[in-house]
VOSE-734585 format. One record per residue: x, y, z of N, C-alpha, C, O in turn; residue in three letters; chain. Coordinates in nm, 3 decimals, padded with zeros to 5 digits. Atoms other than C-alpha are relative to their C-alpha. Layout:
N
<site><n_u>X</n_u><n_v>Y</n_v><n_w>Z</n_w><ca_u>X</ca_u><ca_v>Y</ca_v><ca_w>Z</ca_w><c_u>X</c_u><c_v>Y</c_v><c_w>Z</c_w><o_u>X</o_u><o_v>Y</o_v><o_w>Z</o_w><residu>ALA</residu><chaine>A</chaine></site>
...
This chain:
76
<site><n_u>-00.042</n_u><n_v>-00.162</n_v><n_w>00.083</n_w><ca_u>10.345</ca_u><ca_v>08.702</ca_v><ca_w>11.709</ca_w><c_u>-00.032</c_u><c_v>-00.095</c_v><c_w>-00.173</c_w><o_u>-00.014</o_u><o_v>-00.216</o_v><o_w>-00.188</o_w><residu>MET</residu><chaine>A</chaine></site>
<site><n_u>-00.003</n_u><n_v>00.067</n_v><n_w>00.088</n_w><ca_u>10.278</ca_u><ca_v>08.618</ca_v><ca_w>11.360</ca_w><c_u>00.119</c_u><c_v>00.140</c_v><c_w>-00.114</c_w><o_u>00.174</o_u><o_v>00.250</o_v><o_w>-00.109</o_w><residu>SER</residu><chaine>A</chaine></site>
<site><n_u>-00.129</n_u><n_v>-00.072</n_v><n_w>00.114</n_w><ca_u>10.492</ca_u><ca_v>08.664</ca_v><ca_w>11.011</ca_w><c_u>-00.103</c_u><c_v>00.149</c_v><c_w>-00.060</c_w><o_u>-00.222</o_u><o_v>00.181</o_v><o_w>-00.065</o_w><residu>TYR</residu><chaine>A</chaine></site>
<site><n_u>00.061</n_u><n_v>-00.102</n_v><n_w>00.086</n_w><ca_u>10.477</ca_u><ca_v>08.981</ca_v><ca_w>10.821</ca_w><c_u>00.026</c_u><c_v>-00.018</c_v><c_w>-00.128</c_w><o_u>00.145</o_u><o_v>-00.029</o_v><o_w>-00.159</o_w><residu>ARG</residu><chaine>A</chaine></site>
<site><n_u>-00.021</n_u><n_v>00.015</n_v><n_w>00.118</n_w><ca_u>10.437</ca_u><ca_v>08.942</ca_v><ca_w>10.485</ca_w><c_u>-00.101</c_u><c_v>00.176</c_v><c_w>-00.085</c_w><o_u>-00.215</o_u><o_v>00.224</o_v><o_w>-00.082</o_w><residu>ILE</residu><chaine>A</chaine></site>
<site><n_u>00.083</n_u><n_v>-00.137</n_v><n_w>00.078</n_w><ca_u>10.379</ca_u><ca_v>09.285</ca_v><ca_w>10.262</ca_w><c_u>-00.030</c_u><c_v>-00.068</c_v><c_w>-00.167</c_w><o_u>00.035</o_u><o_v>-00.139</o_v><o_w>-00.243</o_w><residu>LEU</residu><chaine>A</chaine></site>
<site><n_u>00.035</n_u><n_v>00.043</n_v><n_w>00.159</n_w><ca_u>10.221</ca_u><ca_v>09.218</ca_v><ca_w>09.933</ca_w><c_u>-00.031</c_u><c_v>00.184</c_v><c_w>-00.115</c_w><o_u>-00.100</o_u><o_v>00.282</o_v><o_w>-00.088</o_w><residu>ALA</residu><chaine>A</chaine></site>
<site><n_u>00.038</n_u><n_v>-00.138</n_v><n_w>00.017</n_w><ca_u>10.261</ca_u><ca_v>09.501</ca_v><ca_w>09.650</ca_w><c_u>-00.041</c_u><c_v>-00.086</c_v><c_w>-00.160</c_w><o_u>-00.029</o_u><o_v>-00.206</o_v><o_w>-00.185</o_w><residu>TYR</residu><chaine>A</chaine></site>
<site><n_u>00.029</n_u><n_v>00.058</n_v><n_w>00.144</n_w><ca_u>10.152</ca_u><ca_v>09.443</ca_v><ca_w>09.277</ca_w><c_u>00.024</c_u><c_v>00.100</c_v><c_w>-00.094</c_w><o_u>-00.054</o_u><o_v>00.077</o_v><o_w>-00.187</o_w><residu>HIS</residu><chaine>A</chaine></site>
<site><n_u>-00.088</n_u><n_v>-00.101</n_v><n_w>00.057</n_w><ca_u>10.316</ca_u><ca_v>09.722</ca_v><ca_w>09.106</ca_w><c_u>00.029</c_u><c_v>00.105</c_v><c_w>00.060</c_w><o_u>-00.047</o_u><o_v>00.156</o_v><o_w>00.142</o_w><residu>THR</residu><chaine>A</chaine></site>
<site><n_u>-00.015</n_u><n_v>-00.110</n_v><n_w>-00.005</n_w><ca_u>10.504</ca_u><ca_v>09.996</ca_v><ca_w>09.133</ca_w><c_u>00.069</c_u><c_v>00.084</c_v><c_w>-00.104</c_w><o_u>00.165</o_u><o_v>00.058</o_v><o_w>-00.176</o_w><residu>VAL</residu><chaine>A</chaine></site>
<site><n_u>-00.012</n_u><n_v>-00.126</n_v><n_w>00.141</n_w><ca_u>10.512</ca_u><ca_v>10.310</ca_v><ca_w>08.901</ca_w><c_u>-00.052</c_u><c_v>00.117</c_v><c_w>00.010</c_w><o_u>-00.083</o_u><o_v>00.141</o_v><o_w>00.127</o_w><residu>GLY</residu><chaine>A</chaine></site>
<site><n_u>00.070</n_u><n_v>-00.084</n_v><n_w>00.026</n_w><ca_u>10.368</ca_u><ca_v>10.592</ca_v><ca_w>08.817</ca_w><c_u>-00.142</c_u><c_v>00.071</c_v><c_w>00.024</c_w><o_u>-00.111</o_u><o_v>00.182</o_v><o_w>-00.020</o_w><residu>ARG</residu><chaine>A</chaine></site>
<site><n_u>00.165</n_u><n_v>-00.002</n_v><n_w>-00.058</n_w><ca_u>09.985</ca_u><ca_v>10.673</ca_v><ca_w>08.921</ca_w><c_u>-00.058</c_u><c_v>00.022</c_v><c_w>-00.138</c_w><o_u>-00.148</o_u><o_v>-00.057</o_v><o_w>-00.166</o_w><residu>TYR</residu><chaine>A</chaine></site>
<site><n_u>-00.006</n_u><n_v>-00.007</n_v><n_w>00.131</n_w><ca_u>09.964</ca_u><ca_v>10.791</ca_v><ca_w>08.559</ca_w><c_u>-00.016</c_u><c_v>-00.153</c_v><c_w>-00.075</c_w><o_u>-00.113</o_u><o_v>-00.206</o_v><o_w>-00.129</o_w><residu>ASP</residu><chaine>A</chaine></site>
<site><n_u>-00.008</n_u><n_v>00.152</n_v><n_w>00.042</n_w><ca_u>10.042</ca_u><ca_v>10.457</ca_v><ca_w>08.454</ca_w><c_u>-00.035</c_u><c_v>-00.158</c_v><c_w>00.069</c_w><o_u>-00.039</o_u><o_v>-00.272</o_v><o_w>00.021</o_w><residu>GLU</residu><chaine>A</chaine></site>
<site><n_u>00.029</n_u><n_v>00.146</n_v><n_w>-00.094</n_w><ca_u>09.961</ca_u><ca_v>10.196</ca_v><ca_w>08.718</ca_w><c_u>-00.169</c_u><c_v>-00.057</c_v><c_w>-00.077</c_w><o_u>-00.242</o_u><o_v>00.012</o_v><o_w>-00.147</o_w><residu>LEU</residu><chaine>A</chaine></site>
<site><n_u>00.098</n_u><n_v>00.085</n_v><n_w>00.052</n_w><ca_u>09.681</ca_u><ca_v>09.976</ca_v><ca_w>08.613</ca_w><c_u>-00.152</c_u><c_v>00.088</c_v><c_w>00.005</c_w><o_u>-00.181</o_u><o_v>00.186</o_v><o_w>00.074</o_w><residu>LEU</residu><chaine>A</chaine></site>
<site><n_u>00.147</n_u><n_v>-00.096</n_v><n_w>-00.020</n_w><ca_u>09.313</ca_u><ca_v>10.094</ca_v><ca_w>08.552</ca_w><c_u>-00.055</c_u><c_v>-00.030</c_v><c_w>00.121</c_w><o_u>-00.130</o_u><o_v>00.064</o_v><o_w>00.151</o_w><residu>PRO</residu><chaine>A</chaine></site>
<site><n_u>00.062</n_u><n_v>00.002</n_v><n_w>-00.114</n_w><ca_u>09.195</ca_u><ca_v>09.968</ca_v><ca_w>08.882</ca_w><c_u>00.073</c_u><c_v>00.110</c_v><c_w>00.107</c_w><o_u>00.005</o_u><o_v>00.179</o_v><o_w>00.182</o_w><residu>SER</residu><chaine>A</chaine></site>
<site><n_u>-00.082</n_u><n_v>-00.137</n_v><n_w>-00.055</n_w><ca_u>09.449</ca_u><ca_v>10.221</ca_v><ca_w>09.041</ca_w><c_u>00.097</c_u><c_v>-00.119</c_v><c_w>00.127</c_w><o_u>00.152</o_u><o_v>-00.071</o_v><o_w>00.227</o_w><residu>GLY</residu><chaine>A</chaine></site>
<site><n_u>-00.067</n_u><n_v>00.042</n_v><n_w>-00.090</n_w><ca_u>09.617</ca_u><ca_v>09.936</ca_v><ca_w>09.232</ca_w><c_u>00.199</c_u><c_v>-00.031</c_v><c_w>-00.008</c_w><o_u>00.274</o_u><o_v>-00.111</o_v><o_w>-00.065</o_w><residu>ILE</residu><chaine>A</chaine></site>
<site><n_u>-00.165</n_u><n_v>00.027</n_v><n_w>00.023</n_w><ca_u>09.996</ca_u><ca_v>09.992</ca_v><ca_w>09.293</ca_w><c_u>00.048</c_u><c_v>00.149</c_v><c_w>00.100</c_w><o_u>-00.016</o_u><o_v>00.215</o_v><o_w>00.182</o_w><residu>GLY</residu><chaine>A</chaine></site>
<site><n_u>-00.107</n_u><n_v>-00.090</n_v><n_w>-00.115</n_w><ca_u>10.249</ca_u><ca_v>10.240</ca_v><ca_w>09.470</ca_w><c_u>00.102</c_u><c_v>00.031</c_v><c_w>-00.081</c_w><o_u>00.176</o_u><o_v>-00.052</o_v><o_w>-00.132</o_w><residu>THR</residu><chaine>A</chaine></site>
<site><n_u>-00.099</n_u><n_v>-00.163</n_v><n_w>00.038</n_w><ca_u>10.458</ca_u><ca_v>10.559</ca_v><ca_w>09.336</ca_w><c_u>00.133</c_u><c_v>-00.071</c_v><c_w>00.024</c_w><o_u>00.143</o_u><o_v>-00.136</o_v><o_w>00.128</o_w><residu>ALA</residu><chaine>A</chaine></site>
<site><n_u>-00.115</n_u><n_v>00.022</n_v><n_w>-00.049</n_w><ca_u>10.805</ca_u><ca_v>10.469</ca_v><ca_w>09.328</ca_w><c_u>00.085</c_u><c_v>00.051</c_v><c_w>00.085</c_w><o_u>00.190</o_u><o_v>-00.007</o_v><o_w>00.112</o_w><residu>PRO</residu><chaine>A</chaine></site>
<site><n_u>-00.026</n_u><n_v>-00.097</n_v><n_w>-00.106</n_w><ca_u>10.876</ca_u><ca_v>10.745</ca_v><ca_w>09.578</ca_w><c_u>-00.046</c_u><c_v>-00.056</c_v><c_w>00.127</c_w><o_u>00.040</o_u><o_v>-00.074</o_v><o_w>00.214</o_w><residu>GLU</residu><chaine>A</chaine></site>
<site><n_u>00.101</n_u><n_v>00.046</n_v><n_w>-00.088</n_w><ca_u>10.593</ca_u><ca_v>10.607</ca_v><ca_w>09.820</ca_w><c_u>00.091</c_u><c_v>-00.176</c_v><c_w>00.008</c_w><o_u>00.165</o_u><o_v>-00.181</o_v><o_w>00.106</o_w><residu>ASP</residu><chaine>A</chaine></site>
<site><n_u>-00.118</n_u><n_v>00.098</n_v><n_w>-00.017</n_w><ca_u>10.803</ca_u><ca_v>10.254</ca_v><ca_w>09.793</ca_w><c_u>00.139</c_u><c_v>-00.011</c_v><c_w>00.090</c_w><o_u>00.178</o_u><o_v>-00.075</o_v><o_w>00.188</o_w><residu>PHE</residu><chaine>A</chaine></site>
<site><n_u>-00.104</n_u><n_v>-00.018</n_v><n_w>-00.097</n_w><ca_u>11.109</ca_u><ca_v>10.382</ca_v><ca_w>09.871</ca_w><c_u>00.002</c_u><c_v>00.088</c_v><c_w>00.140</c_w><o_u>00.101</o_u><o_v>00.089</o_v><o_w>00.214</o_w><residu>GLU</residu><chaine>A</chaine></site>
<site><n_u>00.016</n_u><n_v>-00.028</n_v><n_w>-00.134</n_w><ca_u>10.978</ca_u><ca_v>10.568</ca_v><ca_w>10.170</ca_w><c_u>-00.082</c_u><c_v>-00.103</c_v><c_w>00.088</c_w><o_u>-00.091</o_u><o_v>-00.097</o_v><o_w>00.211</o_w><residu>GLN</residu><chaine>A</chaine></site>
<site><n_u>00.000</n_u><n_v>00.110</n_v><n_w>-00.154</n_w><ca_u>10.833</ca_u><ca_v>10.250</ca_v><ca_w>10.321</ca_w><c_u>00.106</c_u><c_v>-00.086</c_v><c_w>00.026</c_w><o_u>00.130</o_u><o_v>-00.130</o_v><o_w>00.138</o_w><residu>GLN</residu><chaine>A</chaine></site>
<site><n_u>-00.100</n_u><n_v>00.036</n_v><n_w>00.000</n_w><ca_u>11.109</ca_u><ca_v>10.099</ca_v><ca_w>10.238</ca_w><c_u>00.130</c_u><c_v>00.071</c_v><c_w>00.114</c_w><o_u>00.196</o_u><o_v>00.021</o_v><o_w>00.205</o_w><residu>LEU</residu><chaine>A</chaine></site>
<site><n_u>-00.060</n_u><n_v>-00.024</n_v><n_w>-00.128</n_w><ca_u>11.293</ca_u><ca_v>10.312</ca_v><ca_w>10.430</ca_w><c_u>-00.029</c_u><c_v>00.047</c_v><c_w>00.158</c_w><o_u>00.055</o_u><o_v>00.078</o_v><o_w>00.243</o_w><residu>ASP</residu><chaine>A</chaine></site>
<site><n_u>00.022</n_u><n_v>00.016</n_v><n_w>-00.120</n_w><ca_u>11.068</ca_u><ca_v>10.338</ca_v><ca_w>10.721</ca_w><c_u>00.035</c_u><c_v>-00.133</c_v><c_w>00.020</c_w><o_u>00.114</o_u><o_v>-00.125</o_v><o_w>00.114</o_w><residu>TRP</residu><chaine>A</chaine></site>
<site><n_u>-00.051</n_u><n_v>00.150</n_v><n_w>-00.055</n_w><ca_u>11.146</ca_u><ca_v>09.952</ca_v><ca_w>10.770</ca_w><c_u>00.103</c_u><c_v>-00.002</c_v><c_w>00.055</c_w><o_u>00.121</o_u><o_v>-00.040</o_v><o_w>00.170</o_w><residu>LEU</residu><chaine>A</chaine></site>
<site><n_u>-00.121</n_u><n_v>-00.014</n_v><n_w>-00.033</n_w><ca_u>11.495</ca_u><ca_v>10.025</ca_v><ca_w>10.746</ca_w><c_u>-00.005</c_u><c_v>00.075</c_v><c_w>00.140</c_w><o_u>00.018</o_u><o_v>00.008</o_v><o_w>00.240</o_w><residu>LEU</residu><chaine>A</chaine></site>
<site><n_u>-00.013</n_u><n_v>-00.040</n_v><n_w>-00.122</n_w><ca_u>11.472</ca_u><ca_v>10.292</ca_v><ca_w>11.022</ca_w><c_u>-00.060</c_u><c_v>-00.006</c_v><c_w>00.110</c_w><o_u>-00.056</o_u><o_v>00.074</o_v><o_w>00.203</o_w><residu>ALA</residu><chaine>A</chaine></site>
<site><n_u>00.066</n_u><n_v>00.001</n_v><n_w>-00.099</n_w><ca_u>11.254</ca_u><ca_v>10.132</ca_v><ca_w>11.213</ca_w><c_u>00.042</c_u><c_v>-00.151</c_v><c_w>00.047</c_w><o_u>-00.038</o_u><o_v>-00.216</o_v><o_w>00.115</o_w><residu>SER</residu><chaine>A</chaine></site>
<site><n_u>-00.053</n_u><n_v>00.115</n_v><n_w>-00.042</n_w><ca_u>11.483</ca_u><ca_v>09.808</ca_v><ca_w>11.263</ca_w><c_u>-00.056</c_u><c_v>-00.113</c_v><c_w>-00.076</c_w><o_u>-00.003</o_u><o_v>-00.224</o_v><o_w>-00.067</o_w><residu>GLY</residu><chaine>A</chaine></site>
<site><n_u>-00.022</n_u><n_v>00.133</n_v><n_w>00.036</n_w><ca_u>11.326</ca_u><ca_v>09.586</ca_v><ca_w>11.062</ca_w><c_u>00.088</c_u><c_v>-00.049</c_v><c_w>-00.152</c_w><o_u>00.135</o_u><o_v>00.034</o_v><o_w>-00.229</o_w><residu>TYR</residu><chaine>A</chaine></site>
<site><n_u>-00.070</n_u><n_v>00.074</n_v><n_w>00.022</n_w><ca_u>11.492</ca_u><ca_v>09.324</ca_v><ca_w>10.868</ca_w><c_u>-00.090</c_u><c_v>-00.087</c_v><c_w>-00.130</c_w><o_u>-00.188</o_u><o_v>-00.159</o_v><o_w>-00.108</o_w><residu>ARG</residu><chaine>A</chaine></site>
<site><n_u>00.113</n_u><n_v>00.067</n_v><n_w>00.055</n_w><ca_u>11.365</ca_u><ca_v>09.206</ca_v><ca_w>10.513</ca_w><c_u>00.087</c_u><c_v>-00.088</c_v><c_w>-00.036</c_w><o_u>00.209</o_u><o_v>-00.078</o_v><o_w>-00.046</o_w><residu>VAL</residu><chaine>A</chaine></site>
<site><n_u>-00.058</n_u><n_v>00.064</n_v><n_w>-00.007</n_w><ca_u>11.371</ca_u><ca_v>08.877</ca_v><ca_w>10.448</ca_w><c_u>-00.053</c_u><c_v>-00.132</c_v><c_w>-00.123</c_w><o_u>-00.172</o_u><o_v>-00.115</o_v><o_w>-00.151</o_w><residu>VAL</residu><chaine>A</chaine></site>
<site><n_u>00.049</n_u><n_v>00.066</n_v><n_w>00.140</n_w><ca_u>11.303</ca_u><ca_v>08.611</ca_v><ca_w>10.143</ca_w><c_u>-00.142</c_u><c_v>-00.077</c_v><c_w>00.052</c_w><o_u>-00.182</o_u><o_v>-00.115</o_v><o_w>00.162</o_w><residu>PRO</residu><chaine>A</chaine></site>
<site><n_u>00.181</n_u><n_v>00.038</n_v><n_w>-00.039</n_w><ca_u>10.944</ca_u><ca_v>08.493</ca_v><ca_w>10.143</ca_w><c_u>00.038</c_u><c_v>-00.179</c_v><c_w>00.031</c_w><o_u>-00.021</o_u><o_v>-00.233</o_v><o_w>00.124</o_w><residu>LEU</residu><chaine>A</chaine></site>
<site><n_u>-00.107</n_u><n_v>00.095</n_v><n_w>-00.008</n_w><ca_u>11.165</ca_u><ca_v>08.156</ca_v><ca_w>10.117</ca_w><c_u>-00.002</c_u><c_v>-00.069</c_v><c_w>00.165</c_w><o_u>-00.058</o_u><o_v>-00.167</o_v><o_w>00.214</o_w><residu>ALA</residu><chaine>A</chaine></site>
<site><n_u>-00.044</n_u><n_v>-00.022</n_v><n_w>-00.177</n_w><ca_u>11.290</ca_u><ca_v>08.207</ca_v><ca_w>10.508</ca_w><c_u>-00.116</c_u><c_v>-00.005</c_v><c_w>00.077</c_w><o_u>-00.126</o_u><o_v>-00.090</o_v><o_w>00.165</o_w><residu>ASP</residu><chaine>A</chaine></site>
<site><n_u>00.138</n_u><n_v>00.030</n_v><n_w>-00.079</n_w><ca_u>10.925</ca_u><ca_v>08.273</ca_v><ca_w>10.638</ca_w><c_u>-00.065</c_u><c_v>-00.142</c_v><c_w>-00.017</c_w><o_u>-00.092</o_u><o_v>-00.223</o_v><o_w>00.072</o_w><residu>VAL</residu><chaine>A</chaine></site>
<site><n_u>00.070</n_u><n_v>00.176</n_v><n_w>00.018</n_w><ca_u>10.767</ca_u><ca_v>07.942</ca_v><ca_w>10.440</ca_w><c_u>00.091</c_u><c_v>-00.121</c_v><c_w>00.109</c_w><o_u>00.057</o_u><o_v>-00.180</o_v><o_w>00.211</o_w><residu>LEU</residu><chaine>A</chaine></site>
<site><n_u>-00.067</n_u><n_v>00.059</n_v><n_w>-00.109</n_w><ca_u>11.022</ca_u><ca_v>07.765</ca_v><ca_w>10.598</ca_w><c_u>00.038</c_u><c_v>-00.049</c_v><c_w>00.149</c_w><o_u>00.070</o_u><o_v>-00.158</o_v><o_w>00.197</o_w><residu>SER</residu><chaine>A</chaine></site>
<site><n_u>00.047</n_u><n_v>-00.010</n_v><n_w>-00.135</n_w><ca_u>10.990</ca_u><ca_v>07.879</ca_v><ca_w>10.943</ca_w><c_u>-00.138</c_u><c_v>-00.065</c_v><c_w>00.005</c_w><o_u>-00.179</o_u><o_v>-00.156</o_v><o_w>00.077</o_w><residu>ALA</residu><chaine>A</chaine></site>
<site><n_u>00.159</n_u><n_v>00.120</n_v><n_w>-00.080</n_w><ca_u>10.625</ca_u><ca_v>07.775</ca_v><ca_w>10.921</ca_w><c_u>-00.012</c_u><c_v>-00.100</c_v><c_w>00.004</c_w><o_u>-00.069</o_u><o_v>-00.164</o_v><o_w>00.092</o_w><residu>LEU</residu><chaine>A</chaine></site>
<site><n_u>-00.032</n_u><n_v>00.158</n_v><n_w>00.022</n_w><ca_u>10.714</ca_u><ca_v>07.466</ca_v><ca_w>10.775</ca_w><c_u>00.021</c_u><c_v>-00.082</c_v><c_w>00.176</c_w><o_u>-00.035</o_u><o_v>-00.184</o_v><o_w>00.217</o_w><residu>ALA</residu><chaine>A</chaine></site>
<site><n_u>-00.052</n_u><n_v>00.116</n_v><n_w>-00.112</n_w><ca_u>10.911</ca_u><ca_v>07.383</ca_v><ca_w>11.154</ca_w><c_u>-00.083</c_u><c_v>00.075</c_v><c_w>00.081</c_w><o_u>-00.016</o_u><o_v>00.086</o_v><o_w>00.185</o_w><residu>ARG</residu><chaine>A</chaine></site>
<site><n_u>00.031</n_u><n_v>-00.035</n_v><n_w>-00.121</n_w><ca_u>10.697</ca_u><ca_v>07.550</ca_v><ca_w>11.373</ca_w><c_u>00.041</c_u><c_v>00.130</c_v><c_w>00.090</c_w><o_u>-00.012</o_u><o_v>00.155</o_v><o_w>00.198</o_w><residu>GLY</residu><chaine>A</chaine></site>
<site><n_u>-00.064</n_u><n_v>-00.066</n_v><n_w>-00.046</n_w><ca_u>10.924</ca_u><ca_v>07.840</ca_v><ca_w>11.435</ca_w><c_u>-00.028</c_u><c_v>00.164</c_v><c_w>00.025</c_w><o_u>-00.055</o_u><o_v>00.247</o_v><o_w>-00.062</o_w><residu>ALA</residu><chaine>A</chaine></site>
<site><n_u>00.052</n_u><n_v>-00.103</n_v><n_w>-00.022</n_w><ca_u>10.854</ca_u><ca_v>08.126</ca_v><ca_w>11.595</ca_w><c_u>00.048</c_u><c_v>00.124</c_v><c_w>-00.097</c_w><o_u>00.168</o_u><o_v>00.123</o_v><o_w>-00.128</o_w><residu>ALA</residu><chaine>A</chaine></site>
<site><n_u>-00.069</n_u><n_v>-00.082</n_v><n_w>00.056</n_w><ca_u>10.865</ca_u><ca_v>08.470</ca_v><ca_w>11.375</ca_w><c_u>00.161</c_u><c_v>00.059</c_v><c_w>00.078</c_w><o_u>00.194</o_u><o_v>00.024</o_v><o_w>00.192</o_w><residu>PRO</residu><chaine>A</chaine></site>
<site><n_u>-00.033</n_u><n_v>-00.135</n_v><n_w>-00.047</n_w><ca_u>11.141</ca_u><ca_v>08.755</ca_v><ca_w>11.412</ca_w><c_u>-00.039</c_u><c_v>00.082</c_v><c_w>00.008</c_w><o_u>-00.088</o_u><o_v>00.135</o_v><o_w>-00.091</o_w><residu>HIS</residu><chaine>A</chaine></site>
<site><n_u>00.104</n_u><n_v>-00.144</n_v><n_w>-00.006</n_w><ca_u>10.996</ca_u><ca_v>09.050</ca_v><ca_w>11.562</ca_w><c_u>-00.008</c_u><c_v>00.106</c_v><c_w>-00.071</c_w><o_u>-00.099</o_u><o_v>00.188</o_v><o_w>-00.083</o_w><residu>ALA</residu><chaine>A</chaine></site>
<site><n_u>00.033</n_u><n_v>-00.111</n_v><n_w>00.132</n_w><ca_u>11.137</ca_u><ca_v>09.253</ca_v><ca_w>11.278</ca_w><c_u>00.027</c_u><c_v>-00.043</c_v><c_w>-00.110</c_w><o_u>00.105</o_u><o_v>00.025</o_v><o_w>-00.177</o_w><residu>ARG</residu><chaine>A</chaine></site>
<site><n_u>-00.012</n_u><n_v>00.054</n_v><n_w>00.128</n_w><ca_u>11.134</ca_u><ca_v>09.059</ca_v><ca_w>10.993</ca_w><c_u>-00.107</c_u><c_v>-00.004</c_v><c_w>-00.077</c_w><o_u>-00.221</o_u><o_v>-00.033</o_v><o_w>-00.041</o_w><residu>ASP</residu><chaine>A</chaine></site>
<site><n_u>00.130</n_u><n_v>-00.013</n_v><n_w>00.075</n_w><ca_u>10.946</ca_u><ca_v>09.109</ca_v><ca_w>10.687</ca_w><c_u>00.034</c_u><c_v>-00.028</c_v><c_w>-00.100</c_w><o_u>00.149</o_u><o_v>-00.008</o_v><o_w>-00.138</o_w><residu>VAL</residu><chaine>A</chaine></site>
<site><n_u>-00.089</n_u><n_v>00.044</n_v><n_w>00.170</n_w><ca_u>10.951</ca_u><ca_v>08.969</ca_v><ca_w>10.327</ca_w><c_u>-00.111</c_u><c_v>00.080</c_v><c_w>-00.063</c_w><o_u>-00.217</o_u><o_v>00.120</o_v><o_w>-00.015</o_w><residu>ALA</residu><chaine>A</chaine></site>
<site><n_u>00.103</n_u><n_v>-00.116</n_v><n_w>00.014</n_w><ca_u>10.801</ca_u><ca_v>09.180</ca_v><ca_w>10.103</ca_w><c_u>-00.048</c_u><c_v>-00.064</c_v><c_w>-00.197</c_w><o_u>00.040</o_u><o_v>-00.035</o_v><o_w>-00.277</o_w><residu>ILE</residu><chaine>A</chaine></site>
<site><n_u>-00.007</n_u><n_v>00.018</n_v><n_w>00.054</n_w><ca_u>10.656</ca_u><ca_v>09.034</ca_v><ca_w>09.799</ca_w><c_u>-00.084</c_u><c_v>00.092</c_v><c_w>-00.134</c_w><o_u>-00.145</o_u><o_v>00.198</o_v><o_w>-00.122</o_w><residu>THR</residu><chaine>A</chaine></site>
<site><n_u>00.070</n_u><n_v>-00.092</n_v><n_w>00.116</n_w><ca_u>10.522</ca_u><ca_v>09.142</ca_v><ca_w>09.431</ca_w><c_u>-00.119</c_u><c_v>-00.093</c_v><c_w>-00.075</c_w><o_u>-00.082</o_u><o_v>-00.204</o_v><o_w>-00.111</o_w><residu>PHE</residu><chaine>A</chaine></site>
<site><n_u>00.089</n_u><n_v>00.097</n_v><n_w>00.065</n_w><ca_u>10.173</ca_u><ca_v>08.989</ca_v><ca_w>09.264</ca_w><c_u>00.020</c_u><c_v>00.005</c_v><c_w>-00.180</c_w><o_u>00.097</o_u><o_v>00.090</o_v><o_w>-00.223</o_w><residu>ASP</residu><chaine>A</chaine></site>
<site><n_u>00.065</n_u><n_v>-00.017</n_v><n_w>00.103</n_w><ca_u>10.085</ca_u><ca_v>08.955</ca_v><ca_w>08.922</ca_w><c_u>00.141</c_u><c_v>00.022</c_v><c_w>-00.127</c_w><o_u>00.116</o_u><o_v>00.057</o_v><o_w>-00.243</o_w><residu>ASP</residu><chaine>A</chaine></site>
<site><n_u>-00.094</n_u><n_v>-00.015</n_v><n_w>00.067</n_w><ca_u>10.426</ca_u><ca_v>08.970</ca_v><ca_w>08.764</ca_w><c_u>00.044</c_u><c_v>00.083</c_v><c_w>-00.126</c_w><o_u>00.078</o_u><o_v>00.047</o_v><o_w>-00.238</o_w><residu>GLY</residu><chaine>A</chaine></site>
<site><n_u>-00.039</n_u><n_v>-00.113</n_v><n_w>00.132</n_w><ca_u>10.493</ca_u><ca_v>09.329</ca_v><ca_w>08.586</ca_w><c_u>00.150</c_u><c_v>00.020</c_v><c_w>-00.011</c_w><o_u>00.240</o_u><o_v>-00.037</o_v><o_w>00.050</o_w><residu>TYR</residu><chaine>A</chaine></site>
<site><n_u>-00.161</n_u><n_v>00.001</n_v><n_w>00.052</n_w><ca_u>10.809</ca_u><ca_v>09.416</ca_v><ca_w>08.454</ca_w><c_u>00.025</c_u><c_v>00.080</c_v><c_w>00.110</c_w><o_u>00.120</o_u><o_v>00.028</o_v><o_w>00.167</o_w><residu>ALA</residu><chaine>A</chaine></site>
<site><n_u>-00.081</n_u><n_v>-00.066</n_v><n_w>-00.128</n_w><ca_u>10.872</ca_u><ca_v>09.681</ca_v><ca_w>08.764</ca_w><c_u>00.040</c_u><c_v>-00.061</c_v><c_w>00.083</c_w><o_u>00.112</o_u><o_v>-00.022</o_v><o_w>00.175</o_w><residu>ASP</residu><chaine>A</chaine></site>
<site><n_u>-00.041</n_u><n_v>00.061</n_v><n_w>-00.142</n_w><ca_u>10.900</ca_u><ca_v>09.425</ca_v><ca_w>08.965</ca_w><c_u>00.183</c_u><c_v>-00.065</c_v><c_w>-00.041</c_w><o_u>00.273</o_u><o_v>-00.088</o_v><o_w>00.039</o_w><residu>CYS</residu><chaine>A</chaine></site>
<site><n_u>-00.152</n_u><n_v>00.033</n_v><n_w>00.027</n_w><ca_u>11.235</ca_u><ca_v>09.318</ca_v><ca_w>08.808</ca_w><c_u>00.116</c_u><c_v>00.080</c_v><c_w>00.056</c_w><o_u>00.232</o_u><o_v>00.048</o_v><o_w>00.031</o_w><residu>LEU</residu><chaine>A</chaine></site>
């Protein structure tokens, strides 16, 4: 089984997103998080995933890490 890591670039209104169109609307992001919760997933820190990988530990079936690339202010 592999580790699950979801990568987002930015969360914002579609008309405010990057010119490339990379991004997720706030309501879509909320729905995705709600789905993870309803489906029994547990969001864990990326550091925990990296530590487990370094130890060669198998992932928990319902663990997922969420990352944000690029450092946009909406990540805060």
